[in-house]
PDB file as gemmi writes it, atoms N, CA and C in Angstrom:
CRYST1    1.000    1.000    1.000  90.00  90.00  90.00 P 1                      
ATOM      1  N   MET A   1      -5.825-182.493  38.932  1.00  0.00           N  
ATOM      2  CA  MET A   1      -4.393-182.644  38.994  1.00  0.00           C  
ATOM      3  C   MET A   1      -3.858-183.504  37.859  1.00  0.00           C  
ATOM      4  N   GLU A   2      -4.531-184.578  37.554  1.00  0.00           N  
ATOM      5  CA  GLU A   2      -4.045-185.461  36.523  1.00  0.00           C  
ATOM      6  C   GLU A   2      -4.047-184.772  35.165  1.00  0.00           C  
ATOM      7  N   PHE A   3      -4.953-183.857  34.966  1.00  0.00           N  
ATOM      8  CA  PHE A   3      -5.009-183.131  33.714  1.00  0.00           C  
ATOM      9  C   PHE A   3      -3.768-182.254  33.562  1.00  0.00           C  
ATOM     10  N   LEU A   4      -3.331-181.618  34.620  1.00  0.00           N  
ATOM     11  CA  LEU A   4      -2.147-180.764  34.565  1.00  0.00           C  
ATOM     12  C   LEU A   4      -0.863-181.585  34.456  1.00  0.00           C  
ATOM     13  N   ASP A   5      -0.866-182.797  34.988  1.00  0.00           N  
ATOM     14  CA  ASP A   5       0.322-183.646  34.904  1.00  0.00           C  
ATOM     15  C   ASP A   5       0.670-183.972  33.453  1.00  0.00           C  
ATOM     16  N   PHE A   6      -0.317-183.936  32.600  1.00  0.00           N  
ATOM     17  CA  PHE A   6      -0.061-184.200  31.188  1.00  0.00           C  
ATOM     18  C   PHE A   6       0.780-183.081  30.565  1.00  0.00           C  
ATOM     19  N   PHE A   7       0.552-181.838  30.974  1.00  0.00           N  
ATOM     20  CA  PHE A   7       1.245-180.687  30.421  1.00  0.00           C  
ATOM     21  C   PHE A   7       2.514-180.329  31.187  1.00  0.00           C  
ATOM     22  N   ILE A   8       2.519-180.513  32.478  1.00  0.00           N  
ATOM     23  CA  ILE A   8       3.649-180.142  33.320  1.00  0.00           C  
ATOM     24  C   ILE A   8       4.082-181.383  34.091  1.00  0.00           C  
ATOM     25  N   ALA A   9       5.331-181.749  33.931  1.00  0.00           N  
ATOM     26  CA  ALA A   9       5.833-182.925  34.634  1.00  0.00           C  
ATOM     27  C   ALA A   9       5.978-182.616  36.113  1.00  0.00           C  
ATOM     28  N   SER A  10       5.589-183.542  36.915  1.00  0.00           N  
ATOM     29  CA  SER A  10       5.720-183.375  38.356  1.00  0.00           C  
ATOM     30  C   SER A  10       7.186-183.497  38.744  1.00  0.00           C  
ATOM     31  N   ALA A  11       7.591-182.709  39.710  1.00  0.00           N  
ATOM     32  CA  ALA A  11       8.976-182.736  40.183  1.00  0.00           C  
ATOM     33  C   ALA A  11       9.072-183.687  41.359  1.00  0.00           C  
ATOM     34  N   TYR A  12       9.911-184.679  41.201  1.00  0.00           N  
ATOM     35  CA  TYR A  12      10.153-185.624  42.271  1.00  0.00           C  
ATOM     36  C   TYR A  12      11.602-185.483  42.724  1.00  0.00           C  
ATOM     37  N   ALA A  13      11.862-185.837  43.928  1.00  0.00           N  
ATOM     38  CA  ALA A  13      13.229-185.799  44.445  1.00  0.00           C  
ATOM     39  C   ALA A  13      14.072-186.832  43.695  1.00  0.00           C  
ATOM     40  N   GLN A  14      15.272-186.405  43.284  1.00  0.00           N  
ATOM     41  CA  GLN A  14      16.149-187.313  42.563  1.00  0.00           C  
ATOM     42  C   GLN A  14      17.063-188.037  43.537  1.00  0.00           C  
ATOM     43  N   ASP A  15      17.496-189.205  43.118  1.00  0.00           N  
ATOM     44  CA  ASP A  15      18.448-189.941  43.938  1.00  0.00           C  
ATOM     45  C   ASP A  15      19.774-189.200  43.948  1.00  0.00           C  
ATOM     46  N   ALA A  16      20.524-189.374  44.994  1.00  0.00           N  
ATOM     47  CA  ALA A  16      21.847-188.744  45.090  1.00  0.00           C  
ATOM     48  C   ALA A  16      22.751-189.336  44.015  1.00  0.00           C  
ATOM     49  N   GLN A  17      23.474-188.457  43.318  1.00  0.00           N  
ATOM     50  CA  GLN A  17      24.372-188.917  42.274  1.00  0.00           C  
ATOM     51  C   GLN A  17      25.694-189.366  42.891  1.00  0.00           C  
ATOM     52  N   PRO A  18      26.350-190.320  42.245  1.00  0.00           N  
ATOM     53  CA  PRO A  18      27.626-190.772  42.785  1.00  0.00           C  
ATOM     54  C   PRO A  18      28.646-189.638  42.736  1.00  0.00           C  
ATOM     55  N   GLY A  19      29.347-189.446  43.798  1.00  0.00           N  
ATOM     56  CA  GLY A  19      30.300-188.346  43.871  1.00  0.00           C  
ATOM     57  C   GLY A  19      31.720-188.850  43.723  1.00  0.00           C  
ATOM     58  N   GLY A  20      32.647-187.990  44.082  1.00  0.00           N  
ATOM     59  CA  GLY A  20      34.045-188.384  44.072  1.00  0.00           C  
ATOM     60  C   GLY A  20      34.644-188.408  42.685  1.00  0.00           C  
ATOM     61  N   LEU A  21      35.437-189.412  42.453  1.00  0.00           N  
ATOM     62  CA  LEU A  21      36.215-189.520  41.218  1.00  0.00           C  
ATOM     63  C   LEU A  21      35.339-189.749  39.985  1.00  0.00           C  
ATOM     64  N   LEU A  22      34.229-190.407  40.166  1.00  0.00           N  
ATOM     65  CA  LEU A  22      33.362-190.712  39.033  1.00  0.00           C  
ATOM     66  C   LEU A  22      32.803-189.453  38.369  1.00  0.00           C  
ATOM     67  N   SER A  23      32.557-188.413  39.149  1.00  0.00           N  
ATOM     68  CA  SER A  23      32.030-187.180  38.567  1.00  0.00           C  
ATOM     69  C   SER A  23      33.113-186.410  37.794  1.00  0.00           C  
ATOM     70  N   PHE A  24      34.384-186.642  38.121  1.00  0.00           N  
ATOM     71  CA  PHE A  24      35.481-185.973  37.416  1.00  0.00           C  
ATOM     72  C   PHE A  24      36.028-186.799  36.257  1.00  0.00           C  
ATOM     73  N   LEU A  25      35.497-187.984  36.052  1.00  0.00           N  
ATOM     74  CA  LEU A  25      35.992-188.869  35.007  1.00  0.00           C  
ATOM     75  C   LEU A  25      35.954-188.238  33.611  1.00  0.00           C  
ATOM     76  N   PRO A  26      34.886-187.573  33.194  1.00  0.00           N  
ATOM     77  CA  PRO A  26      34.909-186.940  31.861  1.00  0.00           C  
ATOM     78  C   PRO A  26      36.003-185.877  31.724  1.00  0.00           C  
ATOM     79  N   LEU A  27      36.238-185.102  32.763  1.00  0.00           N  
ATOM     80  CA  LEU A  27      37.304-184.088  32.701  1.00  0.00           C  
ATOM     81  C   LEU A  27      38.675-184.733  32.602  1.00  0.00           C  
ATOM     82  N   ILE A  28      38.868-185.815  33.328  1.00  0.00           N  
ATOM     83  CA  ILE A  28      40.145-186.517  33.285  1.00  0.00           C  
ATOM     84  C   ILE A  28      40.375-187.103  31.895  1.00  0.00           C  
ATOM     85  N   VAL A  29      39.334-187.683  31.311  1.00  0.00           N  
ATOM     86  CA  VAL A  29      39.457-188.257  29.966  1.00  0.00           C  
ATOM     87  C   VAL A  29      39.783-187.167  28.951  1.00  0.00           C  
ATOM     88  N   ILE A  30      39.135-186.020  29.044  1.00  0.00           N  
ATOM     89  CA  ILE A  30      39.392-184.907  28.122  1.00  0.00           C  
ATOM     90  C   ILE A  30      40.834-184.425  28.266  1.00  0.00           C  
ATOM     91  N   PHE A  31      41.325-184.305  29.500  1.00  0.00           N  
ATOM     92  CA  PHE A  31      42.704-183.868  29.709  1.00  0.00           C  
ATOM     93  C   PHE A  31      43.689-184.864  29.109  1.00  0.00           C  
ATOM     94  N   VAL A  32      43.450-186.152  29.291  1.00  0.00           N  
ATOM     95  CA  VAL A  32      44.349-187.174  28.734  1.00  0.00           C  
ATOM     96  C   VAL A  32      44.363-187.097  27.212  1.00  0.00           C  
ATOM     97  N   VAL A  33      43.198-186.919  26.602  1.00  0.00           N  
ATOM     98  CA  VAL A  33      43.127-186.801  25.144  1.00  0.00           C  
ATOM     99  C   VAL A  33      43.888-185.569  24.674  1.00  0.00           C  
ATOM    100  N   PHE A  34      43.699-184.421  25.328  1.00  0.00           N  
ATOM    101  CA  PHE A  34      44.428-183.205  24.968  1.00  0.00           C  
ATOM    102  C   PHE A  34      45.928-183.399  25.126  1.00  0.00           C  
ATOM    103  N   TYR A  35      46.336-184.088  26.181  1.00  0.00           N  
ATOM    104  CA  TYR A  35      47.763-184.300  26.414  1.00  0.00           C  
ATOM    105  C   TYR A  35      48.380-185.076  25.257  1.00  0.00           C  
ATOM    106  N   PHE A  36      47.756-186.181  24.872  1.00  0.00           N  
ATOM    107  CA  PHE A  36      48.353-187.015  23.833  1.00  0.00           C  
ATOM    108  C   PHE A  36      48.179-186.452  22.428  1.00  0.00           C  
ATOM    109  N   LEU A  37      47.153-185.650  22.181  1.00  0.00           N  
ATOM    110  CA  LEU A  37      46.938-185.116  20.840  1.00  0.00           C  
ATOM    111  C   LEU A  37      47.534-183.729  20.619  1.00  0.00           C  
ATOM    112  N   LEU A  38      47.683-182.932  21.679  1.00  0.00           N  
ATOM    113  CA  LEU A  38      48.161-181.558  21.511  1.00  0.00           C  
ATOM    114  C   LEU A  38      49.450-181.256  22.261  1.00  0.00           C  
ATOM    115  N   ILE A  39      49.469-181.496  23.542  1.00  0.00           N  
ATOM    116  CA  ILE A  39      50.582-181.054  24.376  1.00  0.00           C  
ATOM    117  C   ILE A  39      51.852-181.843  24.086  1.00  0.00           C  
ATOM    118  N   ARG A  40      51.750-183.158  24.085  1.00  0.00           N  
ATOM    119  CA  ARG A  40      52.936-184.007  23.897  1.00  0.00           C  
ATOM    120  C   ARG A  40      53.596-183.804  22.531  1.00  0.00           C  
ATOM    121  N   PRO A  41      52.848-183.775  21.415  1.00  0.00           N  
ATOM    122  CA  PRO A  41      53.508-183.520  20.118  1.00  0.00           C  
ATOM    123  C   PRO A  41      54.169-182.135  20.048  1.00  0.00           C  
ATOM    124  N   GLN A  42      53.540-181.136  20.671  1.00  0.00           N  
ATOM    125  CA  GLN A  42      54.122-179.797  20.659  1.00  0.00           C  
ATOM    126  C   GLN A  42      55.429-179.774  21.443  1.00  0.00           C  
ATOM    127  N   MET A  43      55.479-180.464  22.573  1.00  0.00           N  
ATOM    128  CA  MET A  43      56.709-180.529  23.358  1.00  0.00           C  
ATOM    129  C   MET A  43      57.806-181.257  22.573  1.00  0.00           C  
ATOM    130  N   LYS A  44      57.436-182.288  21.830  1.00  0.00           N  
ATOM    131  CA  LYS A  44      58.403-183.032  21.027  1.00  0.00           C  
ATOM    132  C   LYS A  44      58.986-182.149  19.926  1.00  0.00           C  
ATOM    133  N   ARG A  45      58.121-181.373  19.236  1.00  0.00           N  
ATOM    134  CA  ARG A  45      58.604-180.463  18.190  1.00  0.00           C  
ATOM    135  C   ARG A  45      59.525-179.397  18.771  1.00  0.00           C  
ATOM    136  N   ALA A  46      59.166-178.863  19.934  1.00  0.00           N  
ATOM    137  CA  ALA A  46      60.006-177.835  20.563  1.00  0.00           C  
ATOM    138  C   ALA A  46      61.371-178.412  20.939  1.00  0.00           C  
ATOM    139  N   LYS A  47      61.399-179.636  21.435  1.00  0.00           N  
ATOM    140  CA  LYS A  47      62.664-180.282  21.800  1.00  0.00           C  
ATOM    141  C   LYS A  47      63.536-180.499  20.559  1.00  0.00           C  
ATOM    142  N   GLU A  48      62.930-180.947  19.453  1.00  0.00           N  
ATOM    143  CA  GLU A  48      63.674-181.140  18.213  1.00  0.00           C  
ATOM    144  C   GLU A  48      64.228-179.820  17.692  1.00  0.00           C  
ATOM    145  N   HIS A  49      63.460-178.725  17.812  1.00  0.00           N  
ATOM    146  CA  HIS A  49      63.930-177.417  17.333  1.00  0.00           C  
ATOM    147  C   HIS A  49      65.083-176.913  18.189  1.00  0.00           C  
ATOM    148  N   ARG A  50      65.002-177.105  19.514  1.00  0.00           N  
ATOM    149  CA  ARG A  50      66.113-176.706  20.392  1.00  0.00           C  
ATOM    150  C   ARG A  50      67.382-177.464  20.024  1.00  0.00           C  
ATOM    151  N   LYS A  51      67.245-178.749  19.713  1.00  0.00           N  
ATOM    152  CA  LYS A  51      68.409-179.554  19.312  1.00  0.00           C  
ATOM    153  C   LYS A  51      68.972-179.040  17.992  1.00  0.00           C  
ATOM    154  N   LEU A  52      68.105-178.737  17.017  1.00  0.00           N  
ATOM    155  CA  LEU A  52      68.542-178.211  15.728  1.00  0.00           C  
ATOM    156  C   LEU A  52      69.308-176.910  15.906  1.00  0.00           C  
ATOM    157  N   VAL A  53      68.787-176.012  16.736  1.00  0.00           N  
ATOM    158  CA  VAL A  53      69.421-174.715  16.951  1.00  0.00           C  
ATOM    159  C   VAL A  53      70.771-174.883  17.656  1.00  0.00           C  
ATOM    160  N   ALA A  54      70.869-175.820  18.564  1.00  0.00           N  
ATOM    161  CA  ALA A  54      72.120-176.036  19.286  1.00  0.00           C  
ATOM    162  C   ALA A  54      73.201-176.622  18.380  1.00  0.00           C  
ATOM    163  N   GLU A  55      72.810-177.358  17.335  1.00  0.00           N  
ATOM    164  CA  GLU A  55      73.773-178.034  16.467  1.00  0.00           C  
ATOM    165  C   GLU A  55      74.103-177.257  15.190  1.00  0.00           C  
ATOM    166  N   LEU A  56      73.718-175.978  15.101  1.00  0.00           N  
ATOM    167  CA  LEU A  56      74.032-175.190  13.909  1.00  0.00           C  
ATOM    168  C   LEU A  56      75.541-175.064  13.759  1.00  0.00           C  
ATOM    169  N   ALA A  57      76.028-175.214  12.523  1.00  0.00           N  
ATOM    170  CA  ALA A  57      77.463-175.128  12.270  1.00  0.00           C  
ATOM    171  C   ALA A  57      77.706-174.342  10.986  1.00  0.00           C  
ATOM    172  N   VAL A  58      78.916-173.797  10.870  1.00  0.00           N  
ATOM    173  CA  VAL A  58      79.309-173.071   9.665  1.00  0.00           C  
ATOM    174  C   VAL A  58      79.296-174.040   8.487  1.00  0.00           C  
ATOM    175  N   GLY A  59      78.717-173.602   7.383  1.00  0.00           N  
ATOM    176  CA  GLY A  59      78.638-174.426   6.181  1.00  0.00           C  
ATOM    177  C   GLY A  59      77.294-175.100   5.983  1.00  0.00           C  
ATOM    178  N   ASP A  60      76.481-175.150   7.029  1.00  0.00           N  
ATOM    179  CA  ASP A  60      75.143-175.737   6.902  1.00  0.00           C  
ATOM    180  C   ASP A  60      74.283-174.845   6.007  1.00  0.00           C  
ATOM    181  N   GLU A  61      73.414-175.468   5.255  1.00  0.00           N  
ATOM    182  CA  GLU A  61      72.449-174.728   4.439  1.00  0.00           C  
ATOM    183  C   GLU A  61      71.125-174.730   5.192  1.00  0.00           C  
ATOM    184  N   ALA A  62      70.625-173.538   5.493  1.00  0.00           N  
ATOM    185  CA  ALA A  62      69.478-173.413   6.389  1.00  0.00           C  
ATOM    186  C   ALA A  62      68.378-172.577   5.762  1.00  0.00           C  
ATOM    187  N   VAL A  63      67.163-172.823   6.251  1.00  0.00           N  
ATOM    188  CA  VAL A  63      65.995-172.035   5.855  1.00  0.00           C  
ATOM    189  C   VAL A  63      65.490-171.324   7.106  1.00  0.00           C  
ATOM    190  N   THR A  64      65.192-170.036   6.969  1.00  0.00           N  
ATOM    191  CA  THR A  64      64.669-169.272   8.100  1.00  0.00           C  
ATOM    192  C   THR A  64      63.151-169.392   8.153  1.00  0.00           C  
ATOM    193  N   ASN A  65      62.573-168.872   9.242  1.00  0.00           N  
ATOM    194  CA  ASN A  65      61.113-168.866   9.364  1.00  0.00           C  
ATOM    195  C   ASN A  65      60.465-168.042   8.264  1.00  0.00           C  
ATOM    196  N   GLY A  66      61.183-167.074   7.736  1.00  0.00           N  
ATOM    197  CA  GLY A  66      60.663-166.234   6.660  1.00  0.00           C  
ATOM    198  C   GLY A  66      60.813-166.858   5.284  1.00  0.00           C  
ATOM    199  N   GLY A  67      61.481-168.005   5.204  1.00  0.00           N  
ATOM    200  CA  GLY A  67      61.618-168.688   3.935  1.00  0.00           C  
ATOM    201  C   GLY A  67      62.902-168.399   3.184  1.00  0.00           C  
ATOM    202  N   LEU A  68      63.852-167.692   3.799  1.00  0.00           N  
ATOM    203  CA  LEU A  68      65.123-167.400   3.144  1.00  0.00           C  
ATOM    204  C   LEU A  68      66.043-168.605   3.231  1.00  0.00           C  
ATOM    205  N   LEU A  69      66.671-168.952   2.116  1.00  0.00           N  
ATOM    206  CA  LEU A  69      67.597-170.078   2.050  1.00  0.00           C  
ATOM    207  C   LEU A  69      69.003-169.528   1.919  1.00  0.00           C  
ATOM    208  N   GLY A  70      69.899-169.981   2.780  1.00  0.00           N  
ATOM    209  CA  GLY A  70      71.269-169.498   2.716  1.00  0.00           C  
ATOM    210  C   GLY A  70      72.228-170.445   3.414  1.00  0.00           C  
ATOM    211  N   ARG A  71      73.516-170.127   3.253  1.00  0.00           N  
ATOM    212  CA  ARG A  71      74.575-170.921   3.880  1.00  0.00           C  
ATOM    213  C   ARG A  71      75.074-170.166   5.118  1.00  0.00           C  
ATOM    214  N   ILE A  72      75.234-170.881   6.207  1.00  0.00           N  
ATOM    215  CA  ILE A  72      75.691-170.269   7.459  1.00  0.00           C  
ATOM    216  C   ILE A  72      77.183-169.985   7.341  1.00  0.00           C  
ATOM    217  N   THR A  73      77.555-168.709   7.573  1.00  0.00           N  
ATOM    218  CA  THR A  73      78.962-168.319   7.504  1.00  0.00           C  
ATOM    219  C   THR A  73      79.547-168.013   8.871  1.00  0.00           C  
ATOM    220  N   LYS A  74      78.694-167.675   9.823  1.00  0.00           N  
ATOM    221  CA  LYS A  74      79.178-167.367  11.168  1.00  0.00           C  
ATOM    222  C   LYS A  74      78.097-167.747  12.166  1.00  0.00           C  
ATOM    223  N   VAL A  75      78.519-168.402  13.249  1.00  0.00           N  
ATOM    224  CA  VAL A  75      77.580-168.801  14.295  1.00  0.00           C  
ATOM    225  C   VAL A  75      77.996-168.111  15.584  1.00  0.00           C  
ATOM    226  N   GLY A  76      77.096-167.293  16.129  1.00  0.00           N  
ATOM    227  CA  GLY A  76      77.349-166.637  17.404  1.00  0.00           C  
ATOM    228  C   GLY A  76      76.495-167.264  18.492  1.00  0.00           C  
ATOM    229  N   GLU A  77      76.535-166.641  19.651  1.00  0.00           N  
ATOM    230  CA  GLU A  77      75.779-167.179  20.780  1.00  0.00           C  
ATOM    231  C   GLU A  77      74.275-167.076  20.553  1.00  0.00           C  
ATOM    232  N   SER A  78      73.836-165.939  19.996  1.00  0.00           N  
ATOM    233  CA  SER A  78      72.402-165.786  19.779  1.00  0.00           C  
ATOM    234  C   SER A  78      72.050-165.401  18.342  1.00  0.00           C  
ATOM    235  N   PHE A  79      73.067-165.138  17.504  1.00  0.00           N  
ATOM    236  CA  PHE A  79      72.814-164.771  16.112  1.00  0.00           C  
ATOM    237  C   PHE A  79      73.615-165.654  15.166  1.00  0.00           C  
ATOM    238  N   VAL A  80      73.092-165.786  13.944  1.00  0.00           N  
ATOM    239  CA  VAL A  80      73.732-166.556  12.888  1.00  0.00           C  
ATOM    240  C   VAL A  80      73.794-165.663  11.652  1.00  0.00           C  
ATOM    241  N   THR A  81      74.924-165.711  10.940  1.00  0.00           N  
ATOM    242  CA  THR A  81      75.043-164.956   9.696  1.00  0.00           C  
ATOM    243  C   THR A  81      74.827-165.916   8.537  1.00  0.00           C  
ATOM    244  N   LEU A  82      73.864-165.568   7.683  1.00  0.00           N  
ATOM    245  CA  LEU A  82      73.546-166.372   6.504  1.00  0.00           C  
ATOM    246  C   LEU A  82      74.023-165.651   5.257  1.00  0.00           C  
ATOM    247  N   GLU A  83      74.635-166.395   4.351  1.00  0.00           N  
ATOM    248  CA  GLU A  83      75.001-165.841   3.052  1.00  0.00           C  
ATOM    249  C   GLU A  83      73.942-166.292   2.053  1.00  0.00           C  
ATOM    250  N   LEU A  84      73.147-165.338   1.580  1.00  0.00           N  
ATOM    251  CA  LEU A  84      72.057-165.638   0.655  1.00  0.00           C  
ATOM    252  C   LEU A  84      72.545-165.740  -0.782  1.00  0.00           C  
ATOM    253  N   ALA A  85      73.503-164.895  -1.139  1.00  0.00           N  
ATOM    254  CA  ALA A  85      74.111-164.885  -2.473  1.00  0.00           C  
ATOM    255  C   ALA A  85      75.520-164.331  -2.296  1.00  0.00           C  
ATOM    256  N   ASP A  86      76.285-164.241  -3.381  1.00  0.00           N  
ATOM    257  CA  ASP A  86      77.635-163.687  -3.274  1.00  0.00           C  
ATOM    258  C   ASP A  86      77.573-162.273  -2.714  1.00  0.00           C  
ATOM    259  N   ASN A  87      78.307-162.029  -1.653  1.00  0.00           N  
ATOM    260  CA  ASN A  87      78.405-160.722  -0.982  1.00  0.00           C  
ATOM    261  C   ASN A  87      77.067-160.222  -0.437  1.00  0.00           C  
ATOM    262  N   VAL A  88      76.124-161.110  -0.197  1.00  0.00           N  
ATOM    263  CA  VAL A  88      74.851-160.733   0.428  1.00  0.00           C  
ATOM    264  C   VAL A  88      74.702-161.571   1.688  1.00  0.00           C  
ATOM    265  N   GLN A  89      74.901-160.922   2.835  1.00  0.00           N  
ATOM    266  CA  GLN A  89      74.823-161.629   4.105  1.00  0.00           C  
ATOM    267  C   GLN A  89      73.810-160.942   5.010  1.00  0.00           C  
ATOM    268  N   ILE A  90      73.099-161.749   5.778  1.00  0.00           N  
ATOM    269  CA  ILE A  90      72.160-161.204   6.756  1.00  0.00           C  
ATOM    270  C   ILE A  90      72.402-161.885   8.098  1.00  0.00           C  
ATOM    271  N   LYS A  91      72.042-161.188   9.147  1.00  0.00           N  
ATOM    272  CA  LYS A  91      72.124-161.743  10.490  1.00  0.00           C  
ATOM    273  C   LYS A  91      70.721-162.045  10.970  1.00  0.00           C  
ATOM    274  N   VAL A  92      70.519-163.254  11.477  1.00  0.00           N  
ATOM    275  CA  VAL A  92      69.221-163.642  12.030  1.00  0.00           C  
ATOM    276  C   VAL A  92      69.451-164.300  13.386  1.00  0.00           C  
ATOM    277  N   GLN A  93      68.419-164.302  14.189  1.00  0.00           N  
ATOM    278  CA  GLN A  93      68.513-164.997  15.467  1.00  0.00           C  
ATOM    279  C   GLN A  93      68.597-166.490  15.219  1.00  0.00           C  
ATOM    280  N   ARG A  94      69.268-167.176  16.129  1.00  0.00           N  
ATOM    281  CA  ARG A  94      69.417-168.631  15.973  1.00  0.00           C  
ATOM    282  C   ARG A  94      68.058-169.323  15.916  1.00  0.00           C  
ATOM    283  N   HIS A  95      67.125-168.853  16.724  1.00  0.00           N  
ATOM    284  CA  HIS A  95      65.809-169.503  16.773  1.00  0.00           C  
ATOM    285  C   HIS A  95      64.959-169.210  15.541  1.00  0.00           C  
ATOM    286  N   ALA A  96      65.442-168.303  14.668  1.00  0.00           N  
ATOM    287  CA  ALA A  96      64.718-168.025  13.428  1.00  0.00           C  
ATOM    288  C   ALA A  96      65.021-169.066  12.361  1.00  0.00           C  
ATOM    289  N   ILE A  97      65.987-169.932  12.606  1.00  0.00           N  
ATOM    290  CA  ILE A  97      66.287-171.015  11.666  1.00  0.00           C  
ATOM    291  C   ILE A  97      65.233-172.098  11.859  1.00  0.00           C  
ATOM    292  N   SER A  98      64.499-172.410  10.796  1.00  0.00           N  
ATOM    293  CA  SER A  98      63.429-173.403  10.925  1.00  0.00           C  
ATOM    294  C   SER A  98      63.871-174.803  10.542  1.00  0.00           C  
ATOM    295  N   SER A  99      64.804-174.910   9.593  1.00  0.00           N  
ATOM    296  CA  SER A  99      65.266-176.256   9.216  1.00  0.00           C  
ATOM    297  C   SER A  99      66.634-176.185   8.547  1.00  0.00           C  
ATOM    298  N   ILE A 100      67.315-177.311   8.561  1.00  0.00           N  
ATOM    299  CA  ILE A 100      68.586-177.468   7.876  1.00  0.00           C  
ATOM    300  C   ILE A 100      68.330-178.298   6.630  1.00  0.00           C  
ATOM    301  N   MET A 101      68.838-177.836   5.513  1.00  0.00           N  
ATOM    302  CA  MET A 101      68.641-178.512   4.239  1.00  0.00           C  
ATOM    303  C   MET A 101      69.860-179.375   3.917  1.00  0.00           C  
ATOM    304  N   PRO A 102      69.705-180.373   3.065  1.00  0.00           N  
ATOM    305  CA  PRO A 102      70.846-181.190   2.655  1.00  0.00           C  
ATOM    306  C   PRO A 102      71.862-180.343   1.870  1.00  0.00           C  
ATOM    307  N   LYS A 103      73.123-180.741   1.929  1.00  0.00           N  
ATOM    308  CA  LYS A 103      74.171-180.022   1.200  1.00  0.00           C  
ATOM    309  C   LYS A 103      73.868-180.046  -0.290  1.00  0.00           C  
ATOM    310  N   GLY A 104      74.104-178.893  -0.944  1.00  0.00           N  
ATOM    311  CA  GLY A 104      73.851-178.789  -2.382  1.00  0.00           C  
ATOM    312  C   GLY A 104      72.469-178.272  -2.735  1.00  0.00           C  
ATOM    313  N   THR A 105      71.653-177.974  -1.733  1.00  0.00           N  
ATOM    314  CA  THR A 105      70.301-177.481  -1.997  1.00  0.00           C  
ATOM    315  C   THR A 105      70.337-176.106  -2.667  1.00  0.00           C  
ATOM    316  N   ILE A 106      71.289-175.283  -2.265  1.00  0.00           N  
ATOM    317  CA  ILE A 106      71.353-173.913  -2.820  1.00  0.00           C  
ATOM    318  C   ILE A 106      71.704-173.974  -4.312  1.00  0.00           C  
ATOM    319  N   LYS A 107      72.615-174.836  -4.692  1.00  0.00           N  
ATOM    320  CA  LYS A 107      72.999-174.934  -6.102  1.00  0.00           C  
ATOM    321  C   LYS A 107      71.870-175.467  -6.965  1.00  0.00           C  
ATOM    322  N   SER A 108      71.058-176.374  -6.400  1.00  0.00           N  
ATOM    323  CA  SER A 108      69.969-176.958  -7.191  1.00  0.00           C  
ATOM    324  C   SER A 108      68.722-176.084  -7.207  1.00  0.00           C  
ATOM    325  N   ALA A 109      68.649-175.105  -6.331  1.00  0.00           N  
ATOM    326  CA  ALA A 109      67.448-174.253  -6.248  1.00  0.00           C  
ATOM    327  C   ALA A 109      67.425-173.196  -7.315  1.00  0.00           C  
TER     328      ALA A 109                                                      
END                                                                             
């Protein structure tokens, strides 16, 4: 028997592991880390974008998600009209506006 014990470890009964909250502690820590590193910043960005979209006004210079830069000429409930150049206007959804640029950006671009 002792010869085989060298090659194969004997199986002994293990002590009962602590249960309850202690066994879920690693999962709780992982969730907290994900919340502060991923979920919370994403919610903050979404809140800022909703505020930006709600405050769109005629005359603002905006950039769309596609990268188009233009001046807002008309603001509707769900659509915005952008003037890209003289007599060139497009309609985009309000949520397609990614950022508002400082006044004079179009002239300097």
